[in-house]
KEKE-3310 file (N, C-alpha, C; in steps of 0.2 Angstrom, whole numbers, plus 5000, padded with zeros to 4 digits):
npx = (5478:5488:5502:5513:5519:5521:5515:5503:5498:5486:5470:5464:5454:5455:5467:5463:5455:5465:5472:5462:5462:5476:5474:5466:5475:5484:5476:5471:5481:5482:5472:5476:5487:5491:5486:5493:5498:5508:5511:5524:5537:5548:5561:5570:5584:5593:5601:5607:5599:5591:5579:5568:5568:5568:5557:5547:5550:5547:5534:5528:5531:5524:5512:5510:5517:5531:5548:5560:5576:5588:5602:5610:5617:5628:5627:5617:5612:5613:5627:5632:5628:5615:5600:5587:5574:5575:5578:5566:5557:5564:5560:5547:5544:5546:5540:5525:5525:5533:5545:5556:5570:5581:5595:5594:5582:5565:5569:5561:5548:5551:5552:5541:5532:5537:5533:5524:5518:5513:5523:5531:5537:5551:5559:5569:5583:5584:5569:5557:5547:5537:5531:5536:5531:5519:5518:5523:5510:5501:5505:5505:5491:5487:5492:5489:5475:5470:5473:5472:5473:5484:5501:5516:5533:5547:5563:5581:5589:5580:5583:5589:5580:5570:5559:5555:5550:5540:5530:5528:5520:5511:5503:5497:5485:5476:5465:5468:5484:5498:5516:5532:5546:5564:5579:5596:5603:5609:5601:5587:5571:5566:5562:5552:5541:5539:5534:5522:5515:5512:5504:5491:5490:5493:5499:5514:5531:5549:5562:5578:5582:5578:5574:5567:5555:5550:5540:5528:5524:5515:5520:5535:5546:5560:5575:5589:5606:5612:5625:5627:5621:5628:5640:5652:5664:5666:5657:5648:5652:5651:5638:5632:5630:5622:5610:5605:5593:5589:5586:5585:5580:5567:5560:5555:5545:5527:5517:5510:5517:5523:5538:5545:5555:5563:5572:5587:5595:5608:5617:5607:5596:5598:5603:5597:5583:5577:5567:5559:5542:5536:5544:5542:5547:5552:5541:5535:5543:5535:5523:5526:5527:5515:5507:5511:5510:5497:5497:5502:5493:5483:5486:5490:5476:5470:5458:5453:5442)
npy = (5614:5605:5595:5587:5572:5559:5551:5544:5552:5559:5553:5542:5549:5561:5562:5562:5574:5583:5580:5583:5598:5601:5597:5607:5618:5616:5617:5631:5642:5655:5658:5655:5663:5673:5667:5664:5677:5687:5677:5665:5653:5644:5636:5622:5616:5602:5595:5591:5596:5597:5596:5595:5606:5617:5614:5616:5628:5635:5633:5640:5653:5653:5654:5666:5669:5672:5667:5659:5653:5638:5628:5618:5610:5617:5630:5634:5636:5625:5621:5626:5618:5620:5614:5604:5606:5618:5625:5626:5632:5644:5647:5647:5658:5666:5661:5655:5642:5626:5618:5603:5597:5581:5572:5562:5550:5554:5566:5577:5575:5576:5591:5595:5592:5603:5614:5629:5630:5623:5610:5601:5587:5585:5575:5562:5555:5538:5535:5542:5549:5560:5570:5569:5557:5559:5566:5557:5549:5558:5560:5546:5546:5556:5551:5538:5538:5532:5525:5514:5494:5489:5483:5487:5489:5492:5495:5496:5504:5497:5495:5507:5517:5531:5535:5524:5515:5525:5526:5512:5511:5521:5515:5503:5505:5505:5497:5481:5480:5475:5472:5472:5469:5474:5470:5469:5457:5462:5475:5473:5477:5481:5469:5471:5479:5468:5459:5467:5468:5453:5451:5460:5453:5456:5455:5450:5449:5446:5449:5447:5450:5464:5463:5451:5453:5465:5465:5465:5474:5489:5501:5507:5511:5518:5519:5527:5520:5523:5533:5540:5534:5522:5514:5508:5510:5502:5492:5502:5504:5493:5489:5499:5501:5491:5490:5497:5505:5504:5508:5496:5487:5494:5489:5478:5481:5486:5496:5507:5507:5516:5525:5531:5540:5546:5556:5563:5558:5547:5535:5527:5527:5527:5541:5540:5535:5546:5551:5545:5542:5536:5539:5547:5555:5569:5575:5572:5580:5593:5589:5588:5602:5606:5597:5602:5614:5613:5606:5615:5625:5618:5614:5627:5631:5638:5644:5645:5652)
npz = (5655:5643:5641:5628:5628:5622:5608:5612:5621:5614:5612:5598:5592:5595:5586:5576:5575:5576:5564:5553:5556:5553:5538:5535:5538:5527:5516:5517:5521:5524:5532:5543:5546:5556:5568:5580:5584:5594:5603:5609:5605:5613:5609:5616:5614:5617:5609:5594:5581:5564:5556:5565:5574:5566:5559:5569:5571:5559:5559:5570:5565:5554:5559:5563:5575:5587:5589:5599:5608:5610:5601:5606:5620:5626:5622:5631:5647:5654:5652:5663:5673:5675:5681:5671:5677:5682:5671:5664:5671:5672:5657:5657:5661:5651:5638:5628:5625:5623:5615:5617:5615:5621:5626:5637:5642:5646:5652:5645:5651:5664:5664:5659:5672:5681:5672:5670:5658:5641:5636:5623:5618:5608:5607:5615:5619:5616:5616:5613:5600:5598:5589:5577:5575:5574:5561:5552:5553:5547:5535:5531:5531:5522:5511:5508:5512:5523:5540:5542:5539:5532:5526:5534:5532:5542:5543:5546:5561:5572:5585:5593:5587:5590:5583:5576:5588:5593:5582:5581:5592:5591:5580:5583:5589:5578:5565:5558:5556:5548:5553:5548:5554:5548:5550:5554:5568:5578:5579:5582:5585:5600:5614:5623:5614:5605:5612:5618:5605:5603:5615:5612:5600:5587:5570:5566:5558:5560:5551:5540:5527:5516:5503:5501:5507:5501:5491:5498:5503:5508:5514:5516:5529:5531:5540:5547:5552:5568:5572:5584:5594:5598:5608:5603:5590:5580:5579:5574:5560:5555:5553:5547:5534:5530:5525:5510:5500:5485:5465:5462:5471:5472:5462:5465:5473:5478:5464:5471:5482:5496:5502:5516:5527:5542:5541:5546:5531:5529:5519:5516:5509:5491:5481:5469:5471:5476:5464:5461:5462:5472:5483:5496:5506:5508:5504:5517:5526:5522:5528:5540:5545:5545:5553:5566:5566:5568:5580:5589:5589:5595:5608:5613:5614:5604:5594:5576:5566)
capx = (5485:5491:5508:5513:5525:5520:5509:5497:5493:5480:5466:5464:5448:5459:5473:5460:5453:5473:5475:5459:5466:5481:5472:5464:5480:5487:5472:5469:5487:5482:5468:5479:5494:5491:5484:5499:5502:5509:5513:5531:5539:5554:5565:5575:5587:5599:5605:5608:5593:5590:5572:5562:5569:5568:5551:5544:5551:5543:5528:5526:5532:5518:5506:5512:5521:5539:5552:5568:5579:5594:5602:5614:5616:5633:5624:5613:5614:5615:5634:5635:5626:5609:5595:5582:5569:5575:5577:5559:5553:5565:5558:5541:5542:5546:5537:5520:5526:5540:5548:5562:5574:5585:5598:5592:5575:5560:5570:5554:5543:5552:5551:5532:5531:5538:5531:5516:5516:5514:5531:5532:5543:5555:5564:5573:5587:5580:5564:5550:5547:5529:5529:5539:5525:5511:5521:5522:5504:5498:5508:5502:5484:5486:5494:5484:5470:5468:5477:5471:5472:5490:5507:5521:5540:5552:5569:5587:5590:5574:5583:5588:5577:5565:5555:5551:5546:5535:5526:5523:5516:5504:5499:5493:5478:5472:5464:5472:5491:5504:5522:5536:5553:5569:5586:5601:5600:5611:5598:5582:5566:5565:5558:5545:5538:5536:5528:5517:5511:5509:5497:5488:5488:5495:5502:5522:5537:5556:5568:5584:5584:5573:5572:5564:5548:5547:5533:5522:5524:5512:5522:5543:5549:5567:5580:5598:5609:5612:5631:5626:5617:5633:5645:5655:5663:5668:5650:5642:5655:5650:5632:5630:5629:5618:5602:5605:5588:5591:5582:5584:5576:5562:5557:5552:5540:5520:5517:5509:5521:5528:5544:5545:5559:5561:5578:5592:5597:5615:5618:5603:5593:5601:5599:5593:5577:5572:5563:5553:5535:5533:5548:5539:5550:5552:5534:5533:5544:5531:5516:5528:5526:5506:5505:5516:5506:5489:5499:5502:5486:5478:5489:5488:5470:5467:5453:5452:5434)
capy = (5615:5600:5594:5581:5567:5553:5550:5542:5558:5559:5547:5543:5553:5568:5564:5563:5581:5587:5579:5587:5603:5601:5598:5613:5623:5614:5620:5638:5644:5662:5658:5655:5668:5677:5665:5665:5684:5688:5670:5664:5646:5642:5628:5620:5609:5599:5589:5594:5594:5602:5596:5596:5612:5621:5612:5619:5636:5636:5630:5646:5659:5652:5655:5673:5670:5672:5659:5660:5647:5637:5623:5614:5612:5622:5637:5636:5636:5618:5619:5628:5614:5620:5606:5603:5608:5625:5628:5626:5637:5651:5647:5648:5667:5670:5660:5654:5636:5626:5612:5601:5588:5580:5565:5559:5549:5556:5575:5583:5574:5582:5598:5596:5591:5608:5620:5632:5631:5618:5607:5596:5580:5584:5569:5561:5549:5532:5533:5544:5557:5559:5574:5563:5550:5563:5568:5550:5548:5563:5558:5541:5546:5560:5549:5532:5539:5529:5523:5505:5491:5489:5481:5493:5487:5497:5493:5499:5502:5497:5495:5512:5520:5533:5537:5518:5513:5530:5525:5506:5513:5522:5512:5498:5508:5506:5490:5477:5483:5470:5475:5468:5471:5473:5473:5465:5453:5466:5480:5471:5479:5478:5465:5475:5480:5462:5457:5470:5466:5449:5452:5463:5448:5460:5453:5454:5445:5449:5446:5451:5452:5467:5461:5444:5455:5471:5463:5462:5480:5496:5506:5506:5515:5517:5524:5527:5517:5531:5533:5544:5529:5516:5514:5505:5513:5495:5491:5506:5504:5485:5490:5507:5500:5484:5491:5503:5506:5507:5507:5488:5485:5498:5487:5472:5482:5488:5503:5512:5508:5523:5526:5536:5540:5552:5560:5563:5551:5545:5532:5521:5527:5530:5547:5538:5533:5552:5555:5538:5544:5532:5541:5553:5558:5575:5578:5570:5586:5598:5588:5590:5609:5607:5595:5605:5620:5610:5605:5621:5628:5614:5616:5635:5631:5644:5642:5648:5651)
capz = (5651:5643:5636:5623:5630:5619:5604:5616:5624:5610:5608:5592:5591:5594:5583:5569:5574:5575:5556:5551:5557:5548:5531:5533:5538:5521:5511:5519:5525:5525:5537:5550:5545:5561:5573:5586:5585:5600:5605:5608:5607:5614:5606:5620:5610:5620:5607:5587:5576:5560:5553:5571:5577:5561:5557:5574:5570:5554:5561:5574:5562:5549:5563:5565:5583:5588:5592:5602:5610:5609:5598:5609:5628:5626:5621:5635:5656:5655:5652:5670:5677:5678:5678:5667:5682:5683:5665:5661:5676:5669:5651:5657:5661:5644:5632:5630:5624:5622:5612:5620:5614:5626:5624:5642:5641:5650:5653:5644:5656:5671:5661:5659:5677:5684:5669:5670:5651:5639:5633:5619:5619:5603:5606:5622:5618:5611:5619:5610:5596:5595:5583:5571:5574:5571:5554:5549:5553:5544:5529:5527:5530:5516:5504:5508:5514:5528:5544:5544:5532:5528:5529:5534:5534:5546:5542:5549:5566:5576:5592:5595:5583:5593:5578:5574:5594:5594:5577:5582:5597:5587:5575:5586:5588:5571:5564:5553:5553:5549:5554:5545:5555:5544:5554:5558:5573:5585:5580:5581:5588:5607:5616:5626:5608:5600:5618:5617:5600:5605:5619:5607:5594:5582:5566:5564:5558:5559:5543:5539:5521:5512:5496:5503:5508:5497:5486:5501:5508:5507:5516:5518:5533:5533:5545:5547:5558:5571:5576:5591:5599:5598:5611:5600:5585:5576:5578:5569:5555:5552:5553:5545:5526:5529:5521:5505:5496:5478:5459:5460:5476:5472:5456:5468:5476:5473:5461:5476:5490:5498:5506:5521:5531:5547:5541:5540:5527:5526:5513:5517:5502:5486:5478:5463:5472:5475:5458:5461:5464:5478:5489:5500:5512:5507:5507:5525:5530:5523:5532:5547:5548:5545:5559:5571:5566:5571:5588:5593:5590:5600:5614:5615:5614:5599:5588:5571:5563)
cpx = (5487:5498:5507:5521:5526:5516:5502:5494:5487:5477:5465:5458:5452:5463:5467:5456:5460:5472:5470:5462:5472:5479:5470:5469:5483:5483:5470:5476:5485:5477:5471:5485:5494:5487:5487:5501:5503:5511:5519:5533:5546:5557:5570:5579:5594:5604:5603:5601:5593:5583:5568:5564:5567:5560:5545:5544:5546:5535:5524:5527:5526:5512:5507:5516:5528:5542:5559:5571:5586:5595:5605:5615:5622:5631:5619:5615:5616:5623:5636:5632:5618:5603:5589:5575:5569:5575:5570:5555:5555:5561:5550:5539:5543:5543:5529:5519:5532:5541:5555:5564:5580:5589:5595:5584:5571:5563:5563:5549:5546:5551:5545:5530:5532:5535:5524:5515:5516:5521:5527:5538:5546:5559:5568:5575:5584:5573:5558:5552:5540:5528:5532:5534:5517:5513:5521:5515:5499:5500:5505:5494:5482:5488:5490:5478:5466:5475:5476:5472:5478:5495:5512:5528:5545:5558:5575:5587:5583:5575:5584:5584:5569:5559:5550:5547:5539:5528:5524:5519:5509:5500:5495:5487:5474:5471:5469:5479:5496:5511:5526:5542:5560:5575:5591:5600:5602:5605:5591:5577:5565:5560:5551:5540:5535:5532:5523:5513:5508:5503:5492:5486:5488:5500:5509:5527:5544:5560:5574:5586:5578:5570:5567:5555:5545:5540:5526:5521:5519:5514:5530:5545:5557:5571:5587:5600:5613:5620:5630:5623:5623:5638:5652:5657:5664:5661:5644:5645:5653:5643:5628:5627:5625:5613:5602:5598:5591:5586:5580:5578:5568:5557:5553:5545:5531:5522:5515:5512:5524:5533:5544:5552:5559:5567:5581:5593:5605:5618:5612:5597:5597:5598:5595:5585:5572:5568:5559:5547:5532:5538:5544:5542:5552:5546:5532:5536:5540:5526:5519:5526:5518:5504:5508:5512:5499:5492:5499:5498:5482:5481:5489:5481:5467:5463:5452:5446:5435)
cpy = (5607:5600:5588:5578:5562:5554:5549:5546:5559:5553:5546:5547:5560:5570:5563:5571:5585:5586:5584:5595:5606:5600:5603:5619:5622:5618:5628:5641:5652:5663:5659:5659:5672:5675:5664:5671:5683:5682:5668:5658:5647:5634:5627:5614:5607:5595:5592:5592:5599:5602:5598:5602:5617:5620:5616:5627:5639:5637:5637:5653:5658:5655:5663:5675:5671:5666:5662:5652:5644:5630:5618:5615:5615:5628:5638:5636:5629:5616:5622:5623:5614:5614:5610:5606:5615:5628:5631:5630:5643:5652:5650:5655:5671:5668:5658:5645:5634:5619:5610:5595:5589:5574:5560:5556:5552:5563:5578:5582:5578:5588:5599:5596:5596:5615:5622:5633:5626:5615:5601:5594:5582:5579:5569:5555:5545:5531:5535:5551:5559:5566:5571:5560:5555:5566:5562:5548:5551:5562:5551:5543:5552:5556:5542:5533:5536:5526:5516:5500:5490:5486:5486:5489:5492:5493:5498:5497:5502:5494:5501:5519:5524:5533:5529:5517:5518:5527:5517:5507:5515:5518:5506:5499:5507:5498:5488:5480:5476:5474:5469:5471:5468:5475:5467:5462:5459:5472:5478:5475:5477:5473:5465:5477:5473:5458:5460:5468:5459:5448:5453:5457:5452:5456:5455:5448:5450:5445:5452:5454:5458:5466:5455:5448:5461:5470:5464:5469:5486:5502:5502:5512:5514:5521:5522:5522:5523:5531:5535:5539:5522:5518:5512:5507:5508:5491:5494:5504:5497:5486:5495:5505:5494:5484:5498:5501:5509:5506:5498:5484:5488:5494:5481:5475:5485:5494:5507:5511:5513:5521:5532:5535:5548:5558:5562:5557:5552:5542:5527:5521:5531:5536:5544:5537:5539:5552:5549:5542:5542:5533:5548:5556:5565:5579:5577:5576:5590:5595:5587:5597:5608:5604:5599:5611:5619:5609:5611:5626:5625:5614:5622:5635:5637:5641:5646:5648:5654)
cpz = (5650:5638:5632:5624:5625:5614:5608:5620:5622:5609:5600:5588:5589:5591:5576:5569:5573:5568:5552:5551:5551:5541:5530:5533:5529:5515:5511:5522:5528:5531:5544:5550:5553:5568:5580:5586:5593:5604:5604:5610:5608:5613:5610:5616:5614:5617:5600:5584:5571:5556:5559:5574:5573:5559:5563:5574:5566:5556:5565:5569:5557:5553:5566:5574:5582:5591:5595:5606:5611:5606:5599:5616:5629:5626:5625:5644:5658:5655:5659:5674:5679:5675:5673:5670:5681:5677:5663:5666:5673:5663:5653:5658:5656:5638:5634:5629:5623:5620:5615:5618:5618:5625:5631:5640:5646:5654:5651:5648:5663:5669:5662:5667:5681:5679:5670:5661:5647:5636:5628:5619:5610:5602:5611:5621:5615:5613:5615:5606:5593:5590:5577:5570:5572:5564:5551:5548:5547:5537:5526:5525:5523:5510:5502:5509:5519:5534:5547:5538:5528:5532:5528:5536:5538:5547:5544:5556:5571:5583:5596:5592:5586:5590:5576:5582:5595:5588:5579:5587:5595:5584:5577:5588:5584:5570:5558:5551:5553:5549:5551:5548:5551:5547:5555:5564:5579:5584:5579:5586:5596:5610:5619:5620:5605:5607:5619:5611:5601:5610:5616:5602:5589:5577:5565:5564:5558:5555:5544:5533:5516:5507:5498:5503:5505:5493:5490:5505:5505:5509:5519:5523:5535:5536:5545:5553:5561:5575:5583:5597:5601:5603:5609:5592:5579:5573:5573:5564:5551:5551:5549:5537:5526:5524:5518:5501:5490:5471:5461:5465:5476:5466:5459:5471:5472:5470:5466:5482:5491:5502:5511:5525:5535:5546:5546:5538:5529:5520:5513:5512:5497:5483:5472:5464:5474:5471:5457:5464:5470:5485:5491:5505:5513:5507:5513:5528:5530:5527:5538:5549:5548:5551:5567:5572:5571:5579:5592:5594:5595:5607:5618:5616:5611:5594:5582:5568:5557)
residu = (MET:ARG:HIS:LEU:MET:SER:PRO:LEU:ASP:PHE:SER:VAL:GLU:GLU:LEU:GLU:GLU:LEU:PHE:GLN:LEU:ALA:ASP:ASP:ILE:GLU:LYS:ASN:PRO:ALA:LYS:TYR:ALA:HIS:ALA:CYS:ALA:GLY:LYS:LYS:LEU:ALA:THR:CYS:PHE:TYR:GLU:PRO:SER:THR:ARG:THR:ARG:LEU:SER:PHE:GLU:ALA:ALA:MET:LEU:ASN:LEU:GLY:GLY:SER:ILE:PHE:GLY:PHE:SER:ASP:ALA:ASN:SER:SER:SER:ALA:ALA:LYS:GLY:GLU:SER:VAL:SER:ASP:THR:ILE:ARG:ILE:ILE:SER:CYS:TYR:ALA:ASP:ILE:CYS:ALA:MET:ARG:HIS:PRO:LYS:GLU:GLY:ALA:PRO:MET:VAL:ALA:ALA:SER:ARG:SER:THR:ILE:PRO:VAL:ILE:ASN:ALA:GLY:ASP:GLY:GLY:HIS:GLN:HIS:PRO:THR:GLN:THR:LEU:THR:ASP:LEU:LEU:THR:ILE:ARG:ALA:ILE:LYS:GLY:ARG:LEU:ASN:ASN:PHE:THR:ILE:GLY:LEU:CYS:GLY:ASP:LEU:LYS:PHE:GLY:ARG:THR:VAL:HIS:SER:LEU:ILE:ASN:ALA:LEU:VAL:ARG:TYR:SER:ASN:ILE:ASN:PHE:ILE:PHE:ILE:SER:PRO:ASP:GLU:LEU:ARG:VAL:PRO:GLU:TYR:ILE:THR:GLU:MET:LEU:ARG:GLU:LYS:ASN:ILE:SER:PHE:GLN:GLU:VAL:THR:ARG:LEU:GLU:ASP:VAL:MET:PRO:GLU:LEU:ASP:ILE:LEU:TYR:MET:THR:ARG:VAL:GLN:LYS:GLU:ARG:PHE:PHE:ASN:GLU:GLU:ASP:TYR:VAL:ARG:LEU:LYS:ASP:PHE:TYR:ILE:LEU:ASN:LYS:GLU:LYS:MET:GLU:LEU:ALA:LYS:ASP:ASP:MET:ILE:VAL:LEU:HIS:PRO:LEU:PRO:ARG:VAL:ASN:GLU:ILE:SER:VAL:GLU:VAL:ASP:ASP:ASP:PRO:ARG:ALA:VAL:TYR:PHE:ARG:GLN:VAL:GLN:TYR:GLY:VAL:TYR:VAL:ARG:MET:ALA:LEU:LEU:LEU:THR:LEU:LEU:GLU:ILE:LYS:VAL:GLU)
# end
């Protein structure tokens, strides 16, 4: 039995197998329609979510399985003080696999250490969001045809953005990736990440203005400034509109650049950009269902011939 706590839990070769499975699921959905018949997924979300929770639920339903769970801590026994460790022991009696989101870093790891079923980290604090990273990688691979040899700009909240941290850690295993970090000083990427990039001799630069680097980018990964990660309302208000991607900025970009966003969007991407064929963030959501279907099959050790 294995769990997914981090994108690094899978080797590059295992990720390629996962993506090939996701490709086949996209092309042949009927082939997988009953693959998880009789299997149950528990979605244990101690923190609000729309895309991730519904994506997991859609993935399991598409595979013919069933779902149950809770969508915030107040609707679980956590409101009575039950520990994550005890909760997962209970869930293990009911379900075959569990997807867990928690505001505390490391909580899904604690659950995995006590669980008798596979546990998937669906996001823990500002730490990791591995299935979003799998979604990002599959989207890049599907549209660009490769996971190497490109320049990616990551823009917005690079300090608290768990999707950003996970994606950087995943991409450093591929060759010839050039990172451009675009953020205000207060939201720069953590030092442990820049130190890791220096140690690995991986190219990166840190800038403040998006316009200055748009022509260089093959991929732009936008993020929202997350109100829930701020201790100070004034800091949030001051920074939330720092970057807004609009038509004018898109005119500076390459014809084949793509724009990703883990969503939800607030106002950092103008709705006028949605009609640009380079804006692929809603396609990204669909790829998220395919990759989660592939992940459920892989962790449940179900092979479909």
